[in-house]
N, C-alpha and C positions, 0 to 999 in steps of 0.2 A: 469186519466192515459193519457199520451201524446202518440199519434199515431206515429209509426215509419214512417219516410218519405222515399219514394222510391228514391234512389240516382239518381241525375241528370246526363244526358249524354251530357249536354252542354259542348262545348269545344272539344268534340270528332269529328273527321272529316274523318278519313281513316278506311279502313278495318282493318288494324293493330290495330288502337285505340280500335275498338269495340271488337276485339278478346281479347285484353289485359284486357279491362273493364269486359267482361264476365268472363274471367278466374279469376280475383280478386274476383268478386262477388260470383262466384260459390264456391270458396274456403271459403269465409266467411259464406256461407249459409249451408255448410255441407250437400250437396245433396247426393243422392244415385245414383251410376252409375252402369249400367248393361243392358241398352237397346240400345246398339250399341257402347258405349265407356266405358272404365273402369277407367277413370281419368278425372279431371276437365279441363285439357288443351285440350285433344282430343274432349271433349264435347263442349268446347267453339269454337274451330275451325270448328267442324261439324255444329253447330247451325248457326254461322255467315255466313259461305260460302254457306251452303245449302239454307239459307233464302234469299240469293242474287242470287240464281240459278247459282252458280259458282262451278266448279269441285274442287276436292281435290288438284290437282296438278297444280294450277295456278302458273305462273311465279312470282318470288319474287317482281319485280317492281309493280305488281298489288296490293300487300298488302298496298301500299302507295297511291292508288287511293282514291279520295274523294267520299263520299256517298252523294246522293241527300238528301234533307230534308225528303222526303217521305221514302226513304230507311232507314234513321236514325230512324225515328219513328217506322217503321216496325221491324227492328232488335231489338231495345230497348224494344218494346212490347213483343217480343218472349222471350227475356232474362228475363224480369220481370215475365212472366207467368211460365217459367221454375223454377224460384225461389219461387215465392209466391204460386203457385198452385201445384208445384211438378209434372208438366206434362212432360212426357218423350220427349226428343228432337225429336225423330222420329215422334211423333204425331204433334208436332208444325210445322215441315217442310214437313210432309206427305211423308217421304221417309226413308227407311232403306236399308242397304246393307246386302246381304247374298250370300255366294259363289262368291263374287266379282261382284254381279249383283244388280242393283237398283230395289227396289220394293216400290210401293205405299202402305202406311199404314195409318189407322186412328183408332179411338177407337172402331171400330167394330171387330178388330182382335188383337191378341198378336203381340208385336214387335218381328220380327225374331231374334233369338239369339242361335239357337240350335247348339251344337257341331257336329251334324250329317253333317254339312257343310263339315267338314274334310273328312268324309267318301265319300260324293258325289264327292268331288274333286279328290279322289283316285279311283273313280268308284267301290267302295265297295270291292276293293281287300284286302285280298286274297280270299274272300268268293264267289265272282262272276267272271265269264268271261264276260267282257263287250260285246263282240260280240254276246253273246247268249241271251242278254236281249232284248225282243221285247215288253214287257208290264210291266208297273210299276203302283202301286197304292200308292197314298199319302192319308192316312187315318187320319181324324181329321185335315184337311189341313190348316184351317185358311186362311191366305193371299195367300196360294198356293206356297209359296217360295220354299218349299222342292220339290214339284212335278215339278215346272218349272225348277229348277236347275237340277233335274234328267233328264229332257228333253234335256237339254244342254249336260249333261254327257253321255247320251245314245241317240245319234242323230237319230237312226233308230227305237226307241221305241215309242209306244203309251202310254200315261200317263193318268190315271184317277185321278182326284182330288175330294175327297169326304169330306163333312162336313155336320153336322146337321143344322148349322146356315145359314139362308138365307142372313143375314147381311155379314157373312164371305165370302159366295160365291159371293156376289156382289163385294167385294174387290178383291177376286181371279180372277174374270172376268176382272176387270180392268188390273190386272197384266198379265194375259194371252194375252189380246189384246195388251198391251204395248210391250210385247216381241214377238208379231206376231207368236204365237204358237197355234192358235185355230185349225189348221189342224191336230195337234198331241196331244193336251191336251184337255180332256173333263172334264166337271164339273158335279157333281152329288150331289143332296141333299140327304143325307142318314144318318140314325142313325147307325153308324158303317157300317156293311155289309148289312144292311136290304134292301136297295133299289138298291144294285148292281146287275148287271147281273152275270151270271155264268162263267165269264172269269176266267182263271187261270193266275196268275202273277208270273214272275220270281223274282220279288222284291215287297214286301209290306213294306213301311216305314211309321212310325207313331210317331208323337210328340203329344200325346193326353194330356188332362188334367191329372195331376198326383200329384197335391199339396194336402197334407193331411191337416186335420183341424187345427193342431197345427201350421204348417208353414203358413197357410192362416192368422191366427191371428197375426203372428209376422212379416208379410211382410211390407217393407217400403211403404210410401205413394205413391210412383211412380207406384207401381203395382196395386193400386186401381183404376187407370185410365183404366186398361185393363179389358176386359170382363171376369167376374167371370166364365162364361160358359167354357172358355178356360183354366181355372186354377184348379177349385175345383174338387176333385175326392174322397170325402168321408173321413172317419176317417183315413184310411191307405194309401190313395192316389191311390188305385188300382181298383176303381170301374169300370173304362173303360178298363184298361189294362187286367184284367181277362177275359173280354168278347172278347177282341181282340185275346187273346191266344186261347180261347175256339173254335174259328171258323177259325183260320188262315189256318189250314190244308185243309180246304174245298176250299180255294181260291189261294193256292200256287201250282205251278208246282212241279213235283217230285224233281227237282233240285233247287227249289226256296229258298228264304231267307226272313226271317222276321227280321226287325230292328225296335226297339221301344225305345224311350227315357222315362225313369221313374224318373230321377233325384234322389232326396233324398229318394224316395220310393224304391230304390234298395234293401235296407236291409229288408223291409217288404216283398218284393217279394221273396227274397231268403229264408226267414223264412217260408213262406207259401208253397213254392215249392222246398224243399231242394233236391229232387231227380232229378230235371230238370237241364241239363247241359248248363245253360245260359253262353254265352261268353260275358264278359264285356269288352267293347272296351277301350283301353288305348290311349288317345289322346295326340298328340305331341303339340297341340296348346291350351290345356286346356279344361276342361269339364269332366263330369263323368255321370254315371247312364244311359248308353245306352247299351242295350244288342242285341246280334245277335243270332238267333236260326234258324237252318236248317228246311226245310220242313219235313224231316224225323223225326226230334225230335218233331216238332209240331204235327205230326200224332201219334207218339208213345205215347206222353203224353196228347193227347187230352182228354181221359177219366178222367185224373187227373184234368185238367183245368175245364172240365164240372162239375165235382163233386163239386169243389169250388163254381161255379156259383149256383148250386142247393142248396148248404148250405146257400147261402146268400138270397135265395128267401123265 
């Protein structure tokens, strides 16, 4: 059997050439998009510009600038890796955008893509009064993008970023430092609430692992570059979510709010807790499976949540 040859980039000279070349090759390769872009054109532009340390909004004449030989080799190598190894672009260029902010990422953390960004940009209205928020918890934080974005949204608040993974916290530390927020953002290695102090939070936000066994088996190859610890959550996708619910009331202020992303596990959650008045957010910019629950409801239904935990033991 004859091996397929990697297409040559000889003859390509400008930024525009490489974007067009990447665009054509991505279309031919039938890649999966969902780690920062949702189509082959945006993916091509993102990869080429970011690999050259150029911003999104470069002036049109710059697209016709010639690349050096080293730059050509570098960009072509990343394009080939994206196609041949199905590595998400965010890992190839070590950068992802969330809430309009840049974040360092690598394969120790998930690529930021949560619809919770829309809630952050709106300061969680109408459920919270922004001026009343003085402490926020980002639980299962990964890269720390949610917690850091909340620090921007609530400039007077202290933010705790918690994750069980030392690898994830190393990445989150890079991002806290890059955004110069170490004076307001603290990092804690914790298995959910286990290592947290007894602070009460006006806002607990979590994008925990919530992928069920069936969805894990069906995921495109790109997802297998992400840490399984950040995705897998048992047969129904709710292994961690039920524990988050069971203790949330102990860490929320009386007027606090719990916001959790559960994705496709929404229906399993509603089936197991039909009596709980989850508010499912309707997003203008796309996304689903994020619920809002008041501190009062967390407290009222805490025995119900704890019963489910005890059944699983």
